[in-house]
N, C-alpha and C positions, 0 to 999 in steps of 0.2 A: 656480701655483707655491705650495707651502706655505711657512710661515715659516722652517723649517730650510733649505730649498733657497734661499730668498731671502737669508738671512744668509750662507750659504756663497758664493753668487754675488757678493754685494756685497763680501765680504772678498777674494775672488779678483780682482775688478775693481780694487779699490783697491790691492792688492798689486802687480798687474801695472802699473797706472798709475804707481805710485811708482817701480818698477824701470825702467820705460820712460823716465820723465822723468829719473831720475837718470843714466841712461846716454846721454841724447841732449841734451847741452847744449853750447853754444858757449863757447870760451875768452874771448870778448869780451862785455861789458866786464870780466869778472871774473877774467881770467887774471892780473891784477896782484896777486892775493892769493897766488899761488904754488901749486905742486903740494903735495899733502898729503905730509907727511914725519913723522919721529919727534918733532920739536919742535912743541908746541902753538902755535897762533896767539895772539898777545897782543892781547886785545880790551879796549877801554874803552867806557863808555857815559856820555853826558850827557843827563840827563832821566830820572828814575827813577820816573815815575808808573805808572799801571796798565798802559799798553801797553809801556813800556820794561821794567819789572820782570817782566812776564808773558811776552808773546810773545817778547821779545828777552832775557829773563832766565831765569826758571824753566824755561820750555818749551824754550828753546834749549839750556840745560844738560842737561835730561833726555835730549835726543836726541844731543848732540854734545860732552859734557863731555870725551870722550877726545881731541878735536882742538882745543879752544879753552881759553883760560885768561883769566879776567877779571883785569885788572891795575889797574883803577880805576873808580870810580863817582862821578859828579859831579851835583849838583843844588843850586840856590840855597837849597833847603830842606834844612838839614842833618839834620833829623829824618827826612824822607822818604828820604833817601839811606841812612841807617842802617837804616831799616825794610826797604827794598828789599834791602839786603845780607843781612839775616837771612832774608828770604823766599827769596832765591836760594841761600842756603847757601854763600856764597863768603867768602873771607878777605882780599880785597883792600882797600886803603885807600879811604876815601870823602873827597870834596873838595867844597868850595863854590866854589873858584876853579878855573876851567877850565884856564887856562894852567899853573897849578901842577901839575895832574894830568897834562897832556900832557908837561911837562918831566920829571917824576919817574917816571911810569908807562911812558912811551915805547911806546904801543900801535902795533901794525901796522894795526889796524882800529879805527875809531871809529864807534860806533853813535849816531846822533843822533835822539833821541825827545823833544825839548823842545817848547814852544809853537811852532806853525808859523812865526810871524813872526820867531823867533830862529834858525831853522835855518841861515840864511845865515851868520851870524857864527861858528857852531861848525863848519859845513862848511868855510868858507874858512880859518879859523885852524887847524883840524884838519889840512887839507892842507898848509898852510904849516909846520906843526910835524911833518910827516913821516908822516901816516897816510892810508890810503885810507878812504873814507867809505861807510857803509851808512846811508842816510837814510830815515826814515819818510816816506810821502807826506803832504802835498805837499812837493816839494823846497823851495819857499819861497812867498811870498805876493804879490809884485809883480814887474814886469818889470825894475826897476832891480836888485833883489837877485838875480834870475835871471841877468841879464847878468854881475853880479859873480862869481857862482859859476862860470859858464862860463869867464870870463877867468882865474879862479884855478886852475881845473883845467888849462888850457893852460899857465899860468905855472909851476905846481909839478910837472907831470908825474904827479900823483896822479889817482885815479879816484873818481868818485861813482857809487854804485849806489842806485837808488830802489826801495823794496820794494813793488812793485805785485803783491800776493799774489793778486788776482783772476785774473791771467793763468794761474795755476798750477792752478786748480780743474779737475777732469776735465770738467765740463759746458762751461765756457767754452773749454777746449782742444778739445773735440769740435766746437764751432761754428767755431773757427779752422780745424780740419782740413777741415770741409765746405766752407768758403769757398775754401780753397786748392786743393781738388780740382775747382773749377769746377762744383760741384753745381747752382748756379742761374745760372751764367753771370756776366757782368759786373754788379757791384753798382752800382745806380743811385741807390738811396735807402735810408735806415734810419729806422725809427720806434723811439725808445728812451725809455721812461718809467719812472722810478724812484720808488718809494713808501717813505717812512720812516714807521713806525707811531707811535702816540701814546706808546710807551715809548721806543724808540730815538731817534726823531725829536725828542721833547721833551728828551732828555738833552743835545743840542747847545745848547739854550737855557738849561740849568742851569749849564753849565761855561764856561770861558774862551772857548770857541768862539763864544759869543753876540756877541762884539765883532769887527767886521771887522778892526780893527787887530791882533788876535791871530791870527785864522784865515784872513783873506782872504775871509771869508764861506763859506757852503756851496758857492758856485760853485767855490771853490778847495779847501777842506778835504775836502769829501765828493765833489763832482762830478769832481775830478781823477781819481779812481778810474775813473769811468765814461768820461771823455774818453780816458783811456789805453786802456781796453778798445776803444773805437772806433778809435783810431789803430792799435792792434795788429791788430784784426780786419780792418780795411780795408787795412792795410799802406800807408797813405798819411798825409799830414799836412794839418792844417786850414789853410785860407787866410783865411776870413772868418767873422765871428760877428755875428749880430744877436739881441738878447735883450730880454726884459721880465721884471720880477720885482716882488714886493711882500711886505710883512710884514703879514699879515692875521689871524693866530691867536695868536701869542705876543707877548711884550713889552707895549707900551702898550695892546694890545687886551684885556688881562685885566681882569676885574671887580674885582680886588683884588690886593694884592702884599705881599710881606714880604722880608726879607733872604735866608732859606733855609728849607727844609722842616722841619727838626727842631724849631725853636721856634715855627713859624708858627701864629698864632691862627686861620687860615682852613682848616686842614688837613681839618676835617670836611666842608667844602663844596667843596673844590678837587679837580677831576677829575685834576689833575696832581700831587697830593701823592705824594711818594716817600719811603718810610721807609728811609733809608740805614743805620740801625742794624741792619738785618737782613743786611747784607753785611759780614762780619767783615774781609775783605780791604780793602775801601774805607775802612772805619772806621780800620784800622791805618795805611794809607798817607796818608789825608787828614785825617780828623777828629782823630786823635791828634797831628797835626803842624800844626794850624791856627795855633798860637801863634807859629810861625816866620815865616809870610808872610801870614796872614789869609785864605788861599784857602778858599772854601766850595764843596766838591764838590757839595752839594745845593742850589745856588742856585735862586732863584725863577725860573720860566720867564716870569713876567710883569714882570720888572724893566724899569724905564723906559729903561735904557741899552741894551737889546737893539737892535742895528742891523744884523743880518743878515736876509736874506730867508727866508721859509718857503714861498714859492711862486715857481717859476722856470720859464722856458721859453726855448729858444734854437733858432735855425736856424743850422746850421754847414755851410759849403761847403768841400769838400775839393779838394785840388790835382788829384786824379784824376777830378774831375767828380761824385763822389757827394755827395748832399745829405742831411743828418741833421736830423730833428725830435726835439728832446730836451726832457724836462721832469723836474722834481723837486718832489715834494710832501712836506712834513715833518710832516704831521699826518693820516696815513692810518690807517684801522682795521686795516690789515695791512701787513706788510713784504714787499718783493720788487720785481720789475720785469717789464715786458713789452718784448720786443724783436722786431722783424721786419726782415729784410733782403730788399729787393726787387731781383731780378735779371732779366736778359734771358731766362733760361730757367726762372724760377720764384721761389719765396719760401721763406724759413726763418723760422719763428715759434717763440718760447719765452715761456712765462709762468712765472716763478720765484717761488714763494711761500715766504718764509723764516720767517714767523711770523704769528700772528693766530688768529682763530676759525675760519677756513676749514679744511677737511680737508686734512691734509698727507700727501702720498704719500711713500713711502721712496725716491723717485727724482725727478729733474728730467727733463722731457720736451721734446724738440725735434720740431717738425713740419716736414717738408720737402714742399712742394707743387711738383710739376713742371708747367709749362705744357702743357696738352693731355695730361696723363698722370696717373699715380698720386700718392697721398699716402702718405708714410712717417712712422712715429712711432718715434723713437729715445729709449730710456729710459737715463738715466745715473744710477747710484746716488748718493745724497747722501752727503756726508762732513762731518765737523766741521772747524771752523777755516777760515772764509771759503770754504766749498764744497770743502774738502780742500786748499786752496792753501797754507796756512801751513807745513805740514811739508815740502812739496816745495820751497818757496822757501828755507826754512832749510837744507835739505840741499844745494841748489845753491850757496848762498852759502858755506857753511862746510865741507862734506864733499866735494863734487864740483865745485869751481869750474873745473876744466879739461875737464870732459866736454862732449860735443857738445850743442848747443841746437837741436834739430830744430824746435821750436815757437817759437823766438825769444822766449823768455819773459824772459830777462835784460834788465833795463832800466837804461840809462845816463843820463847827464845830459841828453842831447838828448831822450830819452823823457820824463824828468821835466819838462823845460822845455815840451815841446809839450802835455803834459797840463795844466799849470797855465796856460799862455798862453791856452787856450780859456776858462777861467774868468775870468782877468784881463780878456780882451777882452769877455766877457759883462758883467762888472761895469761896464766903461767904456761899453759900449753902452747899458746900462740908464740910466746917468747922462746920456748925451748924446742918446739917442734915435736914434742913427745906427749903421750897421754899422761894425765895427772890423776892420782888416786885421792878421793875425798878424805879417806881415813888418814892420809899423811899430813893433813892441814891443821886439824885440831884433835882434841881427845874424843870427839864424837865418832862413833863407829856406825856406819849406815846399817839399817835393818831392812829386811825384805818386806815385812809387813808392819806398818806403824800401829802402835798400840792404840 
């Protein structure tokens, strides 16, 4: 296939995928947002950092400005809220007090993109003050906060949607489809290994994520993405988790350290030195607003206070009998993951390379091996935005909330809970050295087959 043919086929594939997904969505849990009509949906956001002002700000408005209206932006850093407002090109008021925004702006939908450990307070208060919630993953960071969110949702009658964008990428959707078609029979085990490279992986150790009290550790902040994929692919829920982890590369392991990269005297000899001044957007959002809260976006990866792990492994037992071997490494030379599903009729393999020095193909490949039979190779064109998932997720949430959801991609509070509970259980298992039962964490009881 020549380059012109490839570009055309890739565009055709992505257009068809978006149309198919937009037309095949379930009303639950998103029907609470109401059918599209002449009035724009009133939207507010709390947390106006890079993810909030970008994926849920500028990009959301580029695609759906005709059906939504931002009525308020809130951030504890008043400078960052004003900067985000300018970047997004909106005219709504900005606030530093959340309840004042909710009372005055009266949003129908509240987007929560704050520090993970504070999600619960905004989700709960937002529902109590009349809004349905769109929360960035993870939904929250521990089992007590998780239970409080579940209780508040029942009490208020409002709904929480968790934005698991990985579910929407064409490649992962194709794997879901293959599994549902009984391509390799009953799934008995899964090998799932995720690699964060020395650029992306290191960034978690520069930011607020480096503290477990903020992010729940990478077991929750990052791996909840992966655990949700497993729960979705397997259409079952986790029962037990046994885990081990360590901090062996970042934090106290560094040969030297400083407050942050820009003024660092060690920049010439530090492999992790990052020049934030080359990113105008991050400089505007963070560096120019440091005087309001002291937050350093380019913090040192070797800070002594780093208390999250950079090497993790877990064995997860599912209610349907499937067993998962999972690992996450945060200092790999390349970014991506390997996954294999072992079934009674065969095996599905995929090795997804997202960045690094290795040759990158314009597609992601899935290998299907049939017991005593042939091997098939399925190529899925790559797409921008978390494998093409971001646009499809935003379209489902804000433009087609009532459409059928054939691939069950919409994620509610139970999905959000089951994703973080694996990480919370893993964290507890590392501390105790013992397996942890998911049913012991909240009042949710794992089911073998999701409804």
